[in-house]
C-alpha positions as CSV (number, residue, x, y, z in Angstrom):
1,M,80.5,139.3,84.7
2,I,79.4,139.9,81.3
3,R,79.1,136.9,79.1
4,P,81.4,137.4,76.0
5,E,80.4,138.8,72.9
6,V,79.1,136.5,69.9
7,P,82.0,136.5,67.7
8,D,81.5,136.9,63.7
9,P,80.2,133.5,62.4
10,L,82.7,131.1,60.3
11,P,82.1,130.9,56.4
12,H,82.1,127.0,57.1
13,P,80.5,124.8,59.8
14,V,83.0,123.2,62.5
15,A,82.3,121.2,65.4
16,D,83.5,122.0,68.9
17,S,85.6,118.3,69.8
18,H,85.7,118.8,73.9
19,C,83.1,120.5,75.9
20,H,81.7,120.5,79.0
21,L,78.0,121.6,78.9
22,D,77.3,120.3,82.7
23,I,79.9,121.8,84.7
24,E,78.7,124.9,86.5
25,D,81.9,126.2,88.4
26,G,85.0,127.7,86.8
27,P,85.5,130.9,85.5
28,D,83.0,133.9,86.6
29,G,79.8,133.9,84.4
30,T,76.7,132.5,84.8
31,P,76.2,129.0,82.8
32,L,74.2,128.6,79.6
33,E,71.2,125.9,79.6
34,V,72.0,123.6,77.1
35,G,69.7,124.5,74.9
36,E,70.8,128.2,74.8
37,A,74.5,127.0,74.3
38,L,73.6,125.2,71.3
39,T,71.5,127.6,69.7
40,L,74.4,130.4,70.7
41,A,76.9,128.0,69.2
42,E,75.1,127.2,65.7
43,S,74.4,131.0,64.8
44,V,78.4,131.2,64.8
45,G,78.8,128.1,62.4
46,V,79.6,125.5,65.2
47,R,77.0,122.9,64.5
48,R,78.3,119.8,66.6
49,I,79.6,119.1,70.0
50,V,81.2,116.4,71.6
51,H,80.2,116.4,75.4
52,V,82.4,114.6,77.7
53,G,81.8,113.4,80.9
54,C,84.5,113.0,83.5
55,D,83.2,111.0,86.5
56,L,80.3,108.4,86.6
57,P,77.5,111.0,87.2
58,G,78.9,113.3,84.7
59,A,79.3,110.2,82.0
60,R,75.7,109.5,82.9
61,W,74.5,112.6,82.1
62,A,76.5,112.8,79.0
63,V,75.0,109.9,77.4
64,D,71.3,111.4,78.6
65,V,72.2,114.9,76.7
66,A,73.6,113.1,73.4
67,A,70.2,111.1,73.5
68,Q,68.0,114.3,73.6
69,Y,70.3,116.6,71.4
70,P,71.0,115.4,67.8
71,Q,73.8,117.5,67.4
72,V,75.8,116.1,70.3
73,V,77.7,113.0,71.0
74,A,79.1,111.5,74.2
75,A,82.3,110.7,75.7
76,V,82.2,108.9,79.1
77,A,85.5,108.4,81.2
78,L,86.7,108.6,84.5
79,H,89.1,111.8,84.7
80,P,92.6,111.1,85.4
81,N,92.4,112.9,88.8
82,E,89.4,111.0,89.7
83,A,91.5,107.7,89.7
84,P,93.5,107.7,93.0
85,V,90.4,109.0,94.7
86,L,88.1,106.3,93.6
87,S,91.1,103.9,94.3
88,D,91.9,105.2,98.0
89,A,87.9,104.6,98.3
90,G,88.0,100.9,97.1
91,G,85.5,101.9,94.4
92,L,88.0,102.2,91.0
93,D,87.0,98.6,89.4
94,D,83.3,99.6,89.7
95,A,83.4,103.0,88.4
96,L,85.6,101.5,85.5
97,A,82.9,98.6,84.8
98,E,80.1,101.3,84.7
99,I,82.3,103.3,81.9
100,D,82.7,100.0,79.9
101,R,79.1,99.8,80.2
102,L,78.1,102.9,79.2
103,A,80.7,102.9,76.4
104,G,79.6,99.9,74.7
105,D,75.4,100.4,75.5
106,N,75.0,103.3,73.1
107,P,76.2,104.7,69.4
108,R,75.5,108.0,70.7
109,V,78.8,107.5,72.9
110,R,81.6,107.7,70.2
111,A,84.8,108.1,72.8
112,V,86.0,107.0,75.7
113,G,87.8,109.9,77.4
114,E,89.3,112.1,78.6
115,T,91.2,109.7,80.2
116,G,95.1,109.8,80.5
117,L,97.2,110.9,83.0
118,D,97.8,114.6,85.0
119,Y,100.8,115.0,86.8
120,Y,99.9,118.4,87.6
121,R,97.4,117.9,90.0
122,T,98.2,114.0,91.0
123,E,101.7,113.8,92.8
124,A,103.6,110.4,92.8
125,P,101.7,108.5,95.3
126,G,98.6,109.0,93.3
127,R,100.0,107.9,89.9
128,P,99.9,104.3,90.0
129,A,96.3,104.4,89.9
130,Q,96.5,106.9,87.1
131,H,98.3,104.4,85.3
132,A,96.0,101.6,86.0
133,S,93.0,103.4,85.0
134,F,94.4,104.6,81.5
135,R,95.4,101.5,80.6
136,V,91.8,100.0,81.3
137,H,89.8,102.9,79.4
138,I,92.5,102.2,76.5
139,A,91.1,98.6,76.7
140,I,87.7,99.7,76.7
141,A,88.0,101.7,73.6
142,K,89.5,99.2,71.5
143,R,86.6,96.5,72.9
144,H,84.1,98.7,71.7
145,G,85.3,100.7,68.5
146,K,85.6,104.2,70.2
147,T,87.5,106.9,69.7
148,L,90.1,107.3,72.6
149,V,90.2,110.8,73.8
150,I,93.6,111.6,75.9
151,H,94.4,114.3,78.8
152,D,97.8,114.7,79.0
153,R,99.4,117.5,81.6
154,D,102.5,117.6,82.1
155,A,102.9,114.0,81.4
156,H,103.9,113.9,77.8
157,A,106.4,110.6,77.8
158,D,104.6,108.6,80.1
159,V,101.2,109.0,78.2
160,L,103.4,108.0,74.7
161,R,104.6,105.0,76.7
162,I,101.6,103.5,77.8
163,L,99.8,103.8,74.3
164,D,102.8,102.4,72.9
165,A,102.9,99.7,75.6
166,E,99.3,98.9,75.3
167,G,98.8,99.4,71.8
168,P,96.4,102.2,70.7
169,P,92.7,102.0,69.3
170,E,92.3,103.1,65.7
171,R,91.3,106.3,66.8
172,V,92.8,108.6,69.1
173,V,92.4,112.2,70.3
174,M,94.9,114.3,72.1
175,H,92.2,116.9,73.9
176,C,93.9,120.2,74.3
177,F,97.0,119.6,73.0
178,S,99.7,121.4,75.4
179,G,102.8,120.1,73.9
180,D,105.7,121.4,72.2
181,R,106.8,121.1,68.2
182,E,108.7,117.6,68.9
183,F,106.1,116.1,70.8
184,A,103.6,117.2,68.0
185,R,105.4,115.5,65.3
186,Q,105.5,112.5,67.6
187,C,101.8,112.2,67.8
188,V,101.2,112.7,64.3
189,E,103.6,110.1,63.8
190,R,101.4,107.8,65.6
191,G,98.2,109.0,63.3
192,F,96.8,110.9,66.7
193,W,94.6,114.0,65.9
194,L,95.5,116.9,67.9
195,S,92.7,119.3,69.4
196,F,93.7,122.8,69.9
197,A,91.7,124.9,72.6
198,G,91.7,129.0,73.4
199,T,94.9,128.4,74.8
200,V,96.2,128.7,71.2
201,T,95.2,132.5,71.2
202,F,97.5,133.5,74.6
203,K,100.3,135.4,74.4
204,N,102.6,133.2,76.4
205,A,101.5,129.8,74.0
206,A,103.9,130.7,71.2
207,Y,105.1,127.1,71.7
208,L,101.6,125.6,70.7
209,R,101.6,127.8,67.9
210,D,104.4,126.2,66.8
211,A,103.6,123.0,67.5
212,M,100.5,123.6,65.4
213,T,102.8,124.8,62.3
214,V,104.0,121.0,61.9
215,T,100.8,119.4,62.5
216,P,99.0,118.2,59.1
217,L,95.9,119.8,58.2
218,D,93.9,116.6,58.2
219,R,95.4,115.9,61.9
220,L,93.6,119.3,63.3
221,L,90.5,119.4,65.8
222,V,89.6,122.7,67.8
223,E,87.7,122.4,71.0
224,T,86.4,125.0,73.8
225,D,86.7,122.7,77.3
226,A,84.3,124.8,78.2
227,P,83.7,126.3,80.5
228,Y,87.6,126.8,80.8
229,L,90.5,127.9,78.6
230,T,88.2,130.9,77.0
231,P,90.2,132.4,74.2
232,M,91.4,135.8,73.9
233,P,90.3,138.6,74.2
234,W,88.0,137.0,76.8
235,R,90.6,135.0,78.9
236,G,89.4,134.6,82.4
237,R,85.5,134.8,81.3
238,R,83.3,131.7,81.0
239,N,84.1,129.5,77.9
240,A,81.3,128.1,75.7
241,S,81.1,126.6,72.5
242,Y,80.1,130.0,70.4
243,L,83.7,131.0,71.1
244,V,85.2,128.6,68.9
245,P,85.5,130.8,66.0
246,L,87.9,133.2,67.8
247,T,90.2,129.8,68.2
248,V,89.7,128.8,64.6
249,R,91.0,132.3,63.3
250,T,94.0,132.3,65.2
251,M,94.6,128.4,64.2
252,A,94.2,130.0,60.6
253,D,96.4,132.7,60.9
254,T,98.9,130.5,62.1
255,K,98.9,127.8,59.9
256,G,98.6,130.4,57.0
257,V,95.7,129.0,55.2
258,D,92.5,130.5,54.4
259,L,89.8,130.2,56.9
260,D,87.2,128.3,54.8
261,T,89.6,125.9,53.8
262,L,90.8,125.1,57.6
263,C,87.0,125.2,58.8
264,R,86.1,122.8,56.1
265,A,89.1,120.3,57.1
266,I,88.2,120.6,60.6
267,D,84.5,119.5,60.2
268,H,86.0,116.5,57.9
269,N,88.4,115.7,60.4
270,T,85.7,115.5,63.3
271,S,83.6,113.2,61.2
272,V,86.7,110.7,60.9
273,A,87.5,111.0,64.3
274,F,84.4,110.6,65.8
275,G,82.0,109.2,63.1
276,G,79.6,111.3,61.0
277,G,76.0,111.2,61.0
278,W,75.2,114.0,63.8
């Protein structure tokens, strides 16, 4: 399948706050080599990327790629859907201990995530393992002073319930925000950042655009979740960080703000949420 065209560059650099450079499956299209992915992203003004590892091999790879490329920092965790699988195999505790070590050993690891709850792919019998894993990840983030990156799919109420019960770390990012206006308000009230992906460009996602209208400018981030969630007009193709401008332009239109103003806000917010110096 033909790779999506490179969009017009942004007027000010931004960061892709959530990307999976190592995932080769997903939508049709040939995966980009890391160097090429970063070069294409920089050509349109996406100069920084938070690469997210979602299992132990992926978390280790995240640490390695962040060490090799100064424009990349790492997030490490066990994806919520990994938790019941590892629990059933008797390996969840050891895996969480390894995530704890990776989070604490390297300053290039800026976040613990994506962690949280996924009720779309995990049914009721596997959810206690997700809850337990989520609580441990929260503790890891607080112990090491890392940002907590939340995966929340069809589990809004329980995500907030567990965060409130455990006490969130200082910095929390709601990855690929998927809630409505009221849920956005609840997250903003708690001081969380809301990261919007290509889904906000979809015709059937008016509820997301509505949620964005009540999200203050200083709480907004942008992401790809590449290779998934490719923005329009390339929905169904393979996503990559160089397509971030398509999402940012929709965000600017939705918020009714100047594109340069939004880009500068996103760039600043990313530094606050994940730390600067990269």
